[in-house]
PAZAPA-4460 file (N, C-alpha, C; in steps of 0.05 Angstrom, whole numbers, plus 32768, in hexadecimal, padded with zeros to 4 digits):
% residues 347
    n_x    n_y    n_z   ca_x   ca_y   ca_z    c_x    c_y    c_z   seq   type   mol
   8309   8498   836A   8319   84A7   835A   831D   8497   833B     1      M     A
   8321   84AD   832A   8325   84A0   830C   8342   849B   830A     2      K     A
   8344   8482   82F9   8360   847F   82F4   8364   846F   82D8     3      I     A
   8377   8473   82C8   8379   8468   82B0   8386   844A   82B4     4      A     A
   837E   8437   82A7   8384   841C   82A8   8388   8412   828D     5      H     A
   83A3   8405   828B   83A7   83FC   826E   8396   83E1   826C     6      W     A
   838B   83DB   8252   837A   83CA   8250   8386   83B8   8237     7      K     A
   839A   83BC   822C   83A4   83AE   8215   83A5   83C1   81FD     8      G     A
   83B2   83B7   81E5   83BA   83C7   81D3   839F   83CB   81BE     9      Y     A
   8389   83BC   81C4   8373   83C8   81B7   8360   83DA   81C3    10      E     A
   835B   83D7   81DF   8345   83EB   81EC   835C   8403   81F7    11      K     A
   8376   83FD   81FC   8388   840E   8206   8380   8417   8222    12      K     A
   837F   8430   8228   8379   8439   8243   835E   843C   8247    13      F     A
   8353   8435   825D   8338   8437   8267   8333   8449   827F    14      V     A
   8320   8458   8284   8321   8468   829E   830C   8455   82B1    15      I     A
   831A   844E   82C6   8309   843F   82DE   8308   8451   82F7    16      D     A
   82F3   8445   8305   82F1   8454   8322   82FC   843F   8337    17      E     A
   8313   844E   8348   831B   843A   835A   8319   844C   8379    18      V     A
   831F   8443   838C   8329   8450   83AA   8340   8461   83A8    19      A     A
   8340   8478   83B4   8360   8487   83B4   8370   8473   83C5    20      K     A
   8386   8479   83BE   839F   8468   83CE   83A1   8475   83E9    21      P     A
   83A8   8467   83FA   83B0   8470   8416   83CA   8472   8418    22      E     A
   83D9   848B   841F   83F1   8490   8428   83FB   8481   8441    23      P     A
   8415   8470   843A   841E   8465   844F   8432   8476   845E    24      G     A
   8443   8468   846F   8458   847A   8482   8469   8486   846B    25      K     A
   846B   84A3   8472   8480   84B3   8463   8478   84BC   8445    26      G     A
   845C   84B3   8441   8451   84BB   8428   843A   84CF   842B    27      E     A
   8437   84D9   8410   841F   84F1   840E   840D   84E5   83FA    28      I     A
   83F3   84EE   83FB   83DE   84EB   83E7   83DD   8505   83D7    29      L     A
   83E2   8503   83BB   83E2   8518   83A8   83CC   851A   8395    30      I     A
   83BE   852E   8396   83A9   8534   8380   83B6   853B   8367    31      K     A
   83B7   8528   8355   83C5   852F   8338   83BB   8544   832D    32      V     A
   83CB   855C   8322   83BE   856D   8311   83C5   856A   82F4    33      K     A
   83E1   8564   82F0   83EB   8561   82D8   83FF   8548   82D9    34      S     A
   8402   8539   82BD   8412   8522   82BA   8419   8523   829C    35      C     A
   8432   8523   8295   8439   8525   827D   8439   8504   8273    36      A     A
   8438   8503   8257   8438   84E9   824B   8455   84E8   8240    37      V     A
   8466   84D5   824E   8484   84D5   8249   8488   84C3   822F    38      S     A
   849E   84C9   8226   84AA   84B6   8211   84A9   8499   8219    39      G     A
   84B3   848F   8231   84B1   8475   823D   849B   846A   823C    40      T     A
   8484   847C   8241   8465   8472   8243   845F   8469   8221    41      D     A
   8469   847E   8213   8461   847C   81F5   846D   8461   81EC    42      L     A
   8486   845E   81F3   8491   8443   81E6   8483   842A   81ED    43      Y     A
   8473   842B   8207   8466   8413   820C   844B   8415   8205    44      R     A
   843E   842B   81FC   842B   842E   81F4   8428   8424   81D3    45      Y     A
   843D   8429   81C5   8440   8425   81A9   844C   840A   81A3    46      N     A
   8450   83FB   81B6   8459   83DF   81B6   8475   83E0   81A8    47      Q     A
   8486   83F6   81AD   84A2   83F3   81A3   84B3   83DF   81B4    48      Q     A
   84B1   83C5   81A8   84C3   83B0   81B8   84DC   83AF   81B1    49      K     A
   84EB   83C1   819B   8506   83C1   8198   8511   83D1   81AF    50      Q     A
   8505   83E1   81BC   850F   83F1   81D2   850B   83DF   81EC    51      I     A
   8520   83E2   81FD   8521   83CE   8215   850D   83DD   822C    52      N     A
   84F3   83DC   8224   84DF   83E8   8235   84CA   83D3   823A    53      I     A
   84C1   83C9   8257   84AD   83B9   825C   8492   83BD   8253    54      I     A
   8481   83AD   8245   8468   83B6   823F   8456   83BA   8252    55      P     A
   8440   83C8   824E   842A   83CD   8262   841E   83B1   8269    56      Y     A
   841E   83AE   8285   8409   8399   828B   83EA   83A5   8290    57      K     A
   83DA   8390   828E   83BC   839B   8294   83B8   83A4   82AC    58      I     A
   83A9   83B9   82A8   83A0   83CC   82BE   83B8   83DB   82CF    59      D     A
   83D1   83DC   82BE   83E2   83ED   82C8   83DF   8409   82C0    60      E     A
   83E9   8420   82D5   83E4   8437   82CD   83FE   8449   82CA    61      T     A
   8408   8455   82B6   841F   8460   82B5   841D   847D   82BE    62      P     A
   8430   848E   82B4   8433   84A8   82BE   8446   84B2   82D3    63      G     A
   845E   84BB   82CB   8472   84C1   82E1   847D   84E0   82E1    64      H     A
   8473   84EF   82D0   8479   850D   82D0   8461   8519   82DD    65      E     A
   845E   851E   82F9   8446   8525   8302   8449   853B   8318    66      I     A
   8432   854C   8316   8432   8560   832C   8416   8562   8337    67      S     A
   8411   856E   834D   83F7   8574   835A   83F7   857B   8372    68      G     A
   83E3   857B   8382   83DF   8584   839E   83DE   856F   83B2    69      I     A
   83EC   8575   83C7   83EB   8561   83DC   83D3   8560   83ED    70      V     A
   83C5   854E   83EC   83A7   854D   83FA   83A9   853F   8413    71      E     A
   83BC   852B   841B   83BF   8520   8435   83D9   8515   843D    72      E     A
   83E4   851E   8452   8401   8513   8459   83FC   84FD   8471    73      I     A
   840D   84EB   846F   840E   84D8   8482   8420   84E1   849C    74      S     A
   8414   84D2   84B3   8426   84DE   84CF   8447   84DC   84CA    75      P     A
   844E   84EE   84D1   846D   84F4   84D4   8478   8504   84BC    76      G     A
   8468   8507   84A8   846F   851B   8493   8474   8536   8498    77      V     A
   848D   8542   849B   8490   855E   84A2   8497   8570   8486    78      K     A
   84A1   8567   8470   84A8   857A   845C   848F   8587   844D    79      N     A
   847B   8576   844E   8466   8583   843D   844B   8582   844F    80      L     A
   8436   8591   8444   841A   8590   8453   8405   8596   843B    81      K     A
   83EF   858F   8444   83DA   858E   8432   83D5   85A6   8427    82      A     A
   83D1   85AC   840D   83CD   85C3   83FE   83E6   85C8   83EF    83      G     A
   83FD   85BD   83F3   8418   85C2   83E8   8416   85BC   83C9    84      D     A
   8421   85CC   83BA   8420   85C1   839C   843B   85B7   8398    85      R     A
   843C   859D   838C   8455   8589   838C   8458   8583   8373    86      V     A
   8475   8579   836C   847A   856E   8352   848A   8550   8360    87      V     A
   8484   853A   8351   8490   8524   835F   84A9   8517   834F    88      V     A
   84B9   8510   835D   84D0   8500   8353   84C9   84E8   834E    89      Q     A
   84C6   84DD   8337   84B6   84C0   8331   84C2   84A6   833A    90      P     A
   84D9   84AB   8349   84E4   8492   8350   84F3   8496   836A    91      F     A
   84F7   847F   837B   8504   8480   8396   8517   846A   839D    92      W     A
   8529   846A   83A8   8538   8455   83AF   8530   8447   83CD    93      G     A
   853F   8431   83D7   8536   8423   83ED   853E   8437   8406    94      C     A
   8550   844B   8406   855A   845C   8419   856E   8452   842A    95      G     A
   8576   8436   8427   858A   842B   8436   859F   841F   8429    96      K     A
   85A2   841E   8412   85B9   8411   83FF   85CE   8426   8401    97      C     A
   85E7   841D   83F9   8600   842A   83F1   85F9   8443   83E1    98      Y     A
   85E5   843E   83C8   85E4   8457   83B8   85D4   8469   83C4    99      Y     A
   85BC   845F   83D5   85A8   8471   83DE   85B5   8481   83F5   100      C     A
   85C9   8477   8402   85D7   8484   8419   85E9   849D   840B   101      K     A
   85F1   8495   83F6   8600   84AA   83EA   85F3   84BF   83D5   102      K     A
   85D8   84C1   83D7   85C6   84D0   83C9   85BF   84C9   83AE   103      G     A
   85CA   84B1   83A7   85C4   84AC   8388   85AF   8493   8389   104      H     A
   8593   849F   838F   857F   8488   8390   857A   8482   8372   105      E     A
   8583   848F   835E   8580   8481   8342   858C   846C   833E   106      N     A
   85A1   8463   834E   85B1   844C   8348   85A8   8435   835C   107      S     A
   8596   8438   836C   858C   8423   837F   857F   840C   836D   108      C     A
   8587   83F7   837B   857C   83DB   8372   8561   83D5   8374   109      N     A
   8555   83E4   8387   8539   83E0   8393   852A   83FB   8389   110      Q     A
   8530   8405   8375   8522   8421   836E   8502   8419   836B   111      I     A
   84F4   842B   8371   84D8   842C   836F   84D0   8444   835A   112      H     A
   84BF   843B   8348   84C1   844F   8331   849F   8452   8333   113      A     A
   8492   846E   8333   8476   846E   832D   8471   846F   8315   114      V     A
   8458   8460   8311   8453   845B   82F1   845B   8440   82E7   115      G     A
   8470   8433   82F5   8479   841A   82EE   8472   8406   8307   116      F     A
   847B   840E   8320   847A   83F9   8334   845F   83FD   8347   117      N     A
   8454   8418   8342   843A   8420   834E   842A   8432   833B   118      S     A
   8411   8433   833E   83FF   8443   832F   840F   845F   8327   119      P     A
   840B   8469   8310   841A   8481   8307   83FF   8498   830B   120      G     A
   840A   84B1   8300   83FA   84C7   8300   83E7   84CE   82EC   121      G     A
   83E2   84B7   82DC   83CB   84B8   82CA   83B0   84AC   82D8   122      L     A
   83AB   84C0   82EE   8397   84B6   8304   8393   84D4   8311   123      S     A
   837F   84D1   8320   8378   84E9   8330   8386   84EE   834B   124      E     A
   8392   84D3   8350   83A1   84D4   836C   83BB   84C6   836B   125      Y     A
   83CA   84C8   8376   83E2   84B7   837B   83EF   84BC   8399   126      I     A
   83FC   84A6   83A4   840D   84A9   83B8   8429   84AE   83B0   127      K     A
   843A   84B8   83C3   8458   84BC   83BD   8464   84BF   83D7   128      A     A
   8481   84BA   83D7   848F   84C2   83F0   8490   84DD   83EF   129      K     A
   848E   84E6   8408   848E   8505   840E   84AC   8510   8403   130      S     A
   84BE   84FF   840F   84DD   8508   840A   84E4   850B   83EC   131      S     A
   84CC   8504   83DA   84D4   8502   83BD   84C0   8516   83B0   132      F     A
   84B3   8528   83BF   84A3   8537   83B5   84AA   8554   83BB   133      A     A
   84AC   8569   83A4   84B5   8584   83AA   84A4   8597   83A5   134      F     A
   84A2   85AB   83B9   848F   85C3   83B3   8498   85CF   8397   135      K     A
   8483   85D9   838D   8481   85E8   8370   8483   8608   8379   136      I     A
   8498   8612   8371   849E   862E   8372   8482   863E   8368   137      P     A
   847B   8656   8373   8468   8665   8367   8470   8671   834E   138      D     A
   845E   866F   833C   8463   8678   8322   846A   8663   830A   139      G     A
   8469   8649   831C   846C   862F   8305   844D   8623   8308   140      I     A
   8443   8620   82EA   842A   8610   82EA   842F   85F2   82F5   141      S     A
   8415   85E4   82F8   841A   85C9   82FA   8420   85BA   82E1   142      F     A
   841A   85C5   82CA   8422   85B9   82AF   8442   85BF   82AD   143      D     A
   844B   85D4   82B2   846A   85DC   82B1   8478   85C9   82C0   144      E     A
   846C   85C3   82DA   847F   85B5   82EF   8481   8598   82E6   145      A     A
   8471   858C   82D2   8473   8575   82CA   8491   8571   82B9   146      T     A
   849C   8583   82B1   84B3   8582   82A3   84CD   8583   82B4   147      L     A
   84C8   8587   82D0   84DF   8584   82E7   84ED   856A   82DE   148      T     A
   84E2   8551   82DB   84ED   8537   82DD   8503   853A   82C6   149      H     A
   84F8   853C   82B0   8507   853D   8296   8520   8553   8298   150      H     A
   851A   8567   82A0   852E   857E   82A1   8545   8570   82B7   151      T     A
   853E   8562   82CA   854E   8557   82DD   8561   8540   82CF   152      A     A
   8555   852F   82BD   8561   851A   82B0   8577   8524   829F   153      V     A
   856F   8539   8290   8588   8546   827A   859E   8551   828F   154      V     A
   8594   8560   82A1   85A5   8571   82B2   85BC   855E   82C2   155      Y     A
   85AE   8547   82CA   85BF   8534   82D8   85D5   8529   82C7   156      Y     A
   85CD   8521   82AE   85E0   851A   829A   85F4   8529   8295   157      S     A
   85F3   8542   8293   8609   8556   8292   861C   855A   82AA   158      L     A
   860C   8556   82C3   8621   8556   82DA   862F   8542   82DD   159      K     A
   8625   8525   82D5   8632   8512   82D8   8648   850D   82C6   160      V     A
   8649   851E   82B1   8661   851A   829C   8679   8524   82A4   161      S     A
   8678   8530   82BC   8694   853B   82CA   869F   8553   82BE   162      G     A
   8692   855D   82A9   8699   8577   829B   8693   8592   82AB   163      M     A
   86A5   85A1   82A2   86A1   85BB   82AF   869A   85CF   829B   164      K     A
   8683   85D2   8298   8673   85E5   8285   8675   85FF   8286   165      F     A
   867E   860B   826F   867C   862D   826F   8678   8638   8252   166      N     A
   867C   864F   824E   8677   865C   8235   8686   8652   821F   167      S     A
   869F   8647   8225   86B0   863E   820F   86AA   861D   8209   168      K     A
   869C   8612   821B   8691   85F0   8212   8681   85F7   81F9   169      S     A
   8687   85DD   81ED   8679   85D6   81D4   866E   85BA   81D5   170      T     A
   8658   85B8   81C2   8645   85A3   81C9   8634   8598   81B3   171      G     A
   862D   8583   81B0   861B   857A   8199   8604   8569   81A7   172      A     A
   85EB   856E   81A0   85D1   855F   81AC   85C4   8551   8195   173      I     A
   85C6   8538   8194   85B8   8527   8181   859E   8521   8189   174      F     A
   8589   8529   817C   856B   8523   818A   8560   853C   8199   175      G     A
   854F   8547   818C   8544   8560   8196   8524   855B   8197   176      I     A
   851D   854A   81AB   8505   8541   81B3   84FE   8553   81D0   177      G     A
   84ED   8545   81DD   84E3   8550   81F8   84FF   8555   8209   178      N     A
   8513   853E   820A   852A   8540   821E   8538   8553   8212   179      L     A
   853F   8554   81F3   8553   8565   81E5   854E   8587   81E7   180      G     A
   8534   8588   81E8   8528   85A4   81ED   852D   85AC   8209   181      L     A
   852E   859E   821A   8533   85A5   8236   8552   85A8   8238   182      L     A
   8563   8591   822D   857C   8593   8230   858D   85AB   8221   183      M     A
   8582   85B4   820F   8592   85CC   8202   858B   85EA   8217   184      V     A
   8570   85E7   8223   856F   85FB   8234   8581   85F9   824E   185      Q     A
   8583   85E3   8259   8595   85DE   826F   85B1   85E8   8265   186      V     A
   85B9   85E0   824C   85D6   85E4   8246   85D6   8607   8241   187      M     A
   85C4   8612   8239   85CB   8632   8238   85C9   863E   8255   188      K     A
   85B8   862F   8266   85B8   863A   8281   85D3   8637   8291   189      H     A
   85E4   861F   8286   85FA   861D   8291   8615   862C   8289   190      L     A
   860D   863F   8273   861F   8651   8260   8629   8641   824A   191      G     A
   8622   862D   823F   862A   8623   8225   861F   8630   8210   192      I     A
   862E   8641   8201   8624   864D   81ED   8628   8642   81CD   193      K     A
   8639   8634   81CE   8643   8622   81B1   863C   860A   81B0   194      D     A
   8623   8601   81A3   861F   85E9   81A2   860A   85E1   818B   195      F     A
   8608   85C8   8181   85FC   85C1   8169   85E4   85B0   8172   196      F     A
   85CC   85B6   8166   85B8   85A6   816B   85AE   8595   8152   197      I     A
   85AB   857D   8156   85A6   856C   813A   858E   855A   813C   198      I     A
   857D   855C   8128   8563   854F   8129   8558   854E   810D   199      D     A
   8546   853A   8109   8537   853A   80EB   8519   854B   80EE   200      I     A
   8511   8550   8102   84FA   8564   8109   8502   857F   8108   201      N     A
   84FC   858E   80F2   8507   85AB   80EE   84F7   85BC   8100   202      Q     A
   84DB   85B6   8109   84CD   85C8   811A   84DA   85C7   8137   203      S     A
   84E8   85AE   813E   84F0   85AF   815A   8512   85BE   815A   204      R     A
   851B   85B9   8146   8532   85CA   813E   8531   85E5   8141   205      L     A
   851B   85EF   8133   8516   860C   8131   850F   8613   814F   206      D     A
   84FF   8606   8160   84F9   8611   817A   850F   860D   818C   207      L     A
   8523   85FB   818C   853C   85F7   819B   854B   860F   8192   208      A     A
   8550   8617   817C   855E   8630   8172   8551   864A   817C   209      Q     A
   853A   864B   817E   852A   8662   8187   852F   8667   81A9   210      E     A
   852C   8650   81B3   8530   864F   81D3   8550   8653   81D7   211      L     A
   8562   8647   81C9   8583   8645   81D2   8594   8654   81BE   212      T     A
   858E   8656   81A3   859F   865D   8191   85B5   8648   8187   213      G     A
   85B1   8630   818C   85C3   861B   8183   85C4   8617   8168   214      G     A
   85D4   860D   815C   85DD   860B   8141   85CC   85F2   8137   215      K     A
   85B9   85F6   8126   85A4   85DE   811A   85AF   85D1   8102   216      A     A
   85AF   85B4   8105   85B4   85A6   80EB   859D   858F   80EA   217      I     A
   8596   8590   80D0   8580   857B   80CD   8587   8569   80B7   218      N     A
   858F   8553   80BD   859B   853E   80AA   8589   8536   808D   219      P     A
   8570   853C   8095   855D   8538   807B   8561   854B   8064   220      T     A
   856D   8561   8069   8578   8575   8054   8591   8570   8047   221      T     A
   8598   855B   804B   85B4   8550   8043   85CC   855B   8050   222      F     A
   85C9   8566   8065   85DD   8573   8076   85E9   855C   8089   223      E     A
   8603   8555   8088   860E   8542   8096   8618   8550   80AF   224      D     A
   860F   8542   80C8   8613   854F   80E0   8630   854F   80E6   225      P     A
   863E   8538   80DF   865B   8535   80E5   866C   854B   80DB   226      V     A
   8666   854A   80BD   8673   855D   80AC   8671   8575   80B7   227      K     A
   8656   8583   80B9   8651   859C   80C1   865C   85A3   80E0   228      S     A
   865B   8592   80EE   8667   8597   8106   8687   859B   8107   229      I     A
   8692   8583   80F7   86AF   8587   80F6   86BB   85A1   80E4   230      L     A
   86AF   85A9   80D4   86B2   85BD   80C2   86AD   85DA   80D2   231      D     A
   869A   85D7   80E5   8699   85EE   80F7   86AB   85F4   810A   232      A     A
   86B8   85DE   8111   86CA   85DC   812A   86EA   85D4   811F   233      T     A
   86F1   85D9   8105   8709   85DA   80FA   8714   85BA   80FD   234      E     A
   8702   85AA   80FA   8705   858F   80FD   8710   8587   8117   235      N     A
   870A   8591   812E   8711   858C   8149   86FB   857E   8155   236      I     A
   86DF   8585   8150   86C9   8577   815D   86C4   858B   8179   237      G     A
   86AF   857E   8184   86A0   8589   819B   86AA   8580   81B6   238      V     A
   86A9   858A   81CF   86B3   857E   81E0   869E   8568   81EE   239      D     A
   8686   856B   81E7   8676   8552   81ED   8660   8552   81DA   240      F     A
   8651   8534   81DD   863B   8533   81CF   8627   8525   81DA   241      S     A
   860C   8525   81DA   85F6   851B   81E7   85E7   850D   81D7   242      V     A
   85DF   84F5   81DA   85CF   84E4   81C9   85B1   84E1   81D4   243      E     A
   85A0   84EE   81C8   8586   84F0   81D5   8570   84E7   81C6   244      L     A
   8575   84DC   81AA   8561   84D4   8197   8557   84B8   81A3   245      A     A
   8569   84A6   81AE   8560   848C   81B5   8555   8476   81A2   246      G     A
   854B   8464   81AB   853E   8452   8194   8557   8445   8185   247      G     A
   854C   8447   8169   855F   843A   8157   856C   8452   8141   248      N     A
   856C   846C   8149   856F   8480   813E   858F   8481   8136   249      A     A
   8593   8488   811D   85AE   8481   8113   85C5   8499   8120   250      P     A
   85C2   849E   8137   85D4   84B5   8143   85E7   84AC   8157   251      T     A
   85EB   8492   815B   8607   8489   816A   8621   8492   815F   252      L     A
   8624   8487   8148   863E   8490   8136   8645   84A8   8135   253      E     A
   8631   84BA   8127   8638   84D8   8125   863C   84E9   813E   254      P     A
   8631   84DD   8157   8634   84E8   8170   864F   84E5   8178   255      A     A
   865C   84D0   8173   8677   84C9   817A   868A   84D8   8169   256      I     A
   8681   84D9   814E   8697   84E4   813F   8699   84FF   8142   257      K     A
   8685   8512   8149   868A   8530   814F   869A   8536   8168   258      V     A
   869E   8523   817A   86AB   852D   818F   86C8   852B   818B   259      I     A
   86D5   8547   819C   86F2   8548   8193   8706   8532   81A7   260      K     A
   8719   8530   819E   872C   851B   81AF   872D   8524   81CE   261      K     A
   8727   850B   81DD   8725   8515   81FC   8709   851E   8203   262      G     A
   86F4   851E   81EF   86DC   8529   81F9   86C6   850F   8208   263      G     A
   86B0   851A   820A   86A0   850A   821D   8686   8504   8207   264      V     A
   867A   84EE   8208   8663   84E5   81FB   864F   84DC   8213   265      F     A
   8638   84E9   8213   8624   84E6   8228   860D   84D9   821D   266      I     A
   8607   84BE   822A   85F0   84AC   8222   85DB   84AF   822F   267      A     A
   85C7   84BD   8226   85AA   84C4   8237   8592   84B3   8225   268      V     A
   8590   84B6   820F   857C   84A9   8200   8578   848A   8206   269      G     A
   855F   8481   8206   855C   8462   820A   8564   8454   81F2   270      V     A
   8577   8449   81EC   8580   843A   81D3   857A   841C   81D5   271      R     A
   857B   840F   81BD   8572   83F8   81B6   858D   83E8   81C0   272      D     A
   8586   83D0   81D2   859A   83C3   81DD   85B0   83B8   81D1   273      P     A
   85AA   83B6   81B7   85C0   83AC   81A0   85D9   83BC   819A   274      S     A
   85D0   83D9   81A1   85DF   83ED   8199   85FD   83E4   819F   275      D     A
   860F   83EE   8190   862D   83EB   8193   863F   8405   818E   276      T     A
   8652   8407   819C   8665   841D   819A   867D   8414   8190   277      L     A
   868F   8421   8181   86A5   841B   8178   86BF   8421   818D   278      N     A
   86C4   840F   819D   86DB   8411   81B1   86F4   841A   81A6   279      L     A
   86FC   8411   8191   8717   8415   8185   8717   8438   8181   280      R     A
   8703   843F   8174   86FF   845E   816F   8701   846D   818B   281      E     A
   86F3   8463   81A0   86F0   846F   81B6   870B   8473   81C8   282      I     A
   871A   8456   81C3   8736   8459   81D0   8749   8467   81C2   283      M     A
   8749   846D   81A6   875D   8479   8193   8759   8492   819C   284      R     A
   8740   84A0   819E   873C   84C0   819F   8738   84C5   81BC   285      R     A
   873B   84B3   81D1   873D   84BD   81EA   8722   84C7   81F6   286      D     A
   870C   84BA   81EC   86F4   84BE   81F0   86E8   84B7   820D   287      L     A
   86D5   84C3   8219   86C9   84B5   8231   86AF   84B6   822A   288      R     A
   86A1   849E   8236   8681   8498   8233   8675   8499   824F   289      I     A
   8663   84AA   824F   8652   84B0   826B   863A   84AB   8265   290      Q     A
   8630   8496   8275   8616   848B   8271   8605   849D   8287   291      G     A
   85EB   849E   8288   85DB   84B1   829D   85BE   84A3   82A2   292      S     A
   85B8   849E   82B7   859D   8496   82BB   8591   84A8   82CF   293      T     A
   8577   84B2   82C7   8564   84C5   82D8   8572   84D8   82E8   294      A     A
   8572   84D8   82FE   857F   84EF   830E   8579   84EC   832B   295      H     A
   8584   84FD   833B   857B   84FD   8357   8569   8513   8363   296      T     A
   8561   8512   8378   8555   852B   8388   8560   8548   837F   297      R     A
   857D   8545   8383   8589   8562   837E   8581   856C   8367   298      T     A
   8581   855A   8352   857C   8567   8338   855E   8570   8335   299      E     A
   854B   8561   8346   8532   856B   8340   852C   8587   834D   300      M     A
   853C   8589   8365   8538   85A7   8371   8548   85BB   835F   301      K     A
   855F   85B5   8354   856F   85C9   8345   855B   85CF   832C   302      E     A
   854D   85BB   8321   853E   85BE   8306   8524   85CD   830A   303      S     A
   8519   85CD   8321   8502   85DE   832B   850D   85FA   832E   304      L     A
   8526   85F9   8335   8535   8619   8336   8536   8623   831A   305      G     A
   853B   8613   8306   8541   8621   82EC   8526   8623   82DE   306      M     A
   8511   8615   82E4   84F7   861F   82DB   84EA   8637   82E8   307      L     A
   84EF   863D   8303   84EA   8653   8315   84F6   866E   8308   308      Q     A
   850F   8668   82FB   851F   8681   82F4   8518   8688   82D8   309      I     A
   8509   8671   82CB   8505   8673   82AD   851D   866E   8299   310      G     A
   8530   865C   82A3   8543   8651   8296   8536   863D   8283   311      A     A
   8524   862D   828C   8518   861B   827C   84F9   862A   8276   312      I     A
   84F4   862A   825C   84DC   8633   8251   84C8   861D   824E   313      N     A
   84BD   8618   825F   84AB   85FF   8261   8492   8603   8251   314      A     A
   8488   861C   8252   846B   8622   8242   8471   861B   8224   315      K     A
   848C   8624   8219   848E   861F   81FB   848C   8602   81F7   316      R     A
   8490   85F0   8208   8491   85D3   8201   847A   85BF   8206   317      L     A
   8463   85CF   8216   844B   85C5   821B   843B   85CB   8201   318      I     A
   8435   85B5   81F1   8422   85BC   81DB   8407   85B0   81DD   319      T     A
   8404   859D   81ED   83E7   8594   81EC   83DF   8589   820A   320      H     A
   83C6   858D   8215   83BB   8582   8232   83A2   8576   8228   321      T     A
   8399   8564   8238   8386   8554   8236   8379   854C   8252   322      F     A
   835E   8548   8258   8354   8541   826F   8359   851E   826F   323      P     A
   8358   8517   8288   8363   84F7   828B   834A   84E9   8277   324      L     A
   8334   84EE   8270   8320   84DF   8262   8326   84DD   8244   325      E     A
   833D   84EE   8240   8349   84EF   8221   8364   84E3   821F   326      K     A
   836B   84D0   8231   8387   84C9   8235   8390   84BB   821C   327      I     A
   837E   84A9   8210   8388   84A0   81F3   838D   84B2   81E0   328      N     A
   837C   84CC   81E0   8381   84DD   81CD   839F   84EB   81D3   329      Y     A
   83A6   84EF   81EE   83BC   84F9   81F8   83D5   84EA   81E8   330      A     A
   83D2   84CD   81EB   83E9   84BB   81E6   83EC   84BC   81C3   331      F     A
   83D1   84BE   81BB   83D4   84B9   8199   83E0   84DA   8192   332      E     A
   83D8   84EA   819E   83E6   8505   8195   8405   8508   819B   333      T     A
   840D   84FD   81B1   8429   84F9   81B5   8438   84EA   81A1   334      R     A
   842A   84D7   819C   8434   84C1   8187   8432   84CE   816C   335      L     A
   8421   84D4   8162   841C   84DC   8145   8420   84FB   813B   336      K     A
   841D   850D   814F   841A   852A   8147   8438   8536   8148   337      D     A
   8442   853C   8130   845E   8545   8133   8463   8561   813E   338      P     A
   8452   8569   8145   8451   8586   8155   8451   8582   8170   339      A     A
   8449   8564   8179   8445   8564   8194   8462   8561   81A6   340      A     A
   8466   8573   81BB   847F   856F   81CC   8474   8562   81E6   341      I     A
   846E   8575   81F7   8464   856B   8213   8446   8569   8212   342      S     A
   843D   8551   8218   8421   854E   8213   8416   854A   8236   343      V     A
   8403   8557   823C   83FD   8554   825A   83E2   854D   825D   344      I     A
   83DE   8538   8273   83C5   8530   8277   83BB   853C   8293   345      V     A
   83A8   854B   8295   839B   855A   82AD   8383   8548   82B8   346      N     A
   8389   8538   82D0   8374   8524   82D7   835F   8536   82E5   347      P     A
***
C-alpha cells in the first residue's frame, strides 16, 4: 500500500510502498477514503516549536481525522462488517483504568492516538479498534465525516462547562478557525442565539456569520472586542467565553474580561505553556475556568447525529481536496492559503 512518511524538513513527506497492516484482536482494517490535515499536524510540519507539540520523527505518518471503508475485521468483532463506511475516533484508552471504566477515555494515562502512537490516515490503509469506529449515516460523504472529531471536540467543551444552554445564553468565541467555525454551529444547534465571534480573518467571520448569525468583531478594524461586547451587554458581559485561537494569540486577557461575574471561561485552543491568567481577577469576579481535552465516544456519536440532520454544514467548510501524492501541496495550502479551512487528502 501507499503511505506518506516524514523525511525531514527538507524533503518533507515522501510516498513509500509498504505492506498493509494486519488487524489484531478487536481491530479492523480500514481502506482510508478521506483524511483531513489537522492544525496539530500543521504545527509539527511548520516547526512551530513555541507550541507544546512534539516534532515529527523520521518515517512518521500523521493524520487523525479519518473516514473510510471497513475492508477486514478480526475474529470477535461484532459491531462492524466488511463494507461498512466508518469514521474513526482517533484515540482510545486502556479500557481498564479508573477513567476508562467511567467512559472518559480522553483522560486515560495510557491513551493511544492514531497518527501519533501508530501510523495515521495519510496512507491507503490503517487499523483501528472496532469499538472506536462508527458507522457513517447515509447522506454524509467521507470528506464530510472527517469533521466529526473536531465537532466532538468543541461539543465536549461546552458539555463539560456544566452550563445549561438555552436561547437566553450569551457567549463570545475568540478564534474562528476550523474549530471556531464548528463551535458556532454547535452553539446554534444548542439554541444559543446571542453570541459574539472574534477573529482577524474577515472572510472567516463572514462565513461564521452566514452560518449562524453571530455578531462579528474584527480587531484589525480598530474595534476593541472588550469594549464592543461590554457596550452591547450594558457593561455586564457574557455568560461564557471560549478561547480557540491558541498559540500566542493575544486573546486570553480579552476572553476573560468579557465574561460576566460568575461566568465561565472555556479553554480549548492549544496555548503556549508560558501563558498565565490573572487569578486575582478570576477570584474577584467569581469566575470559573474550565479546561477541555478532546472528547469521548459519546460526543462522536452525537456529532455524527448533528452532521446527519444538517446542524453542521460540513460542505461549506471543505475548501480543498488533494490525492495522497500531493500531500505536501495539501500541507502548504493549509498553511499559506488564507481561504483554506478544511483541507482533505484522499488516499
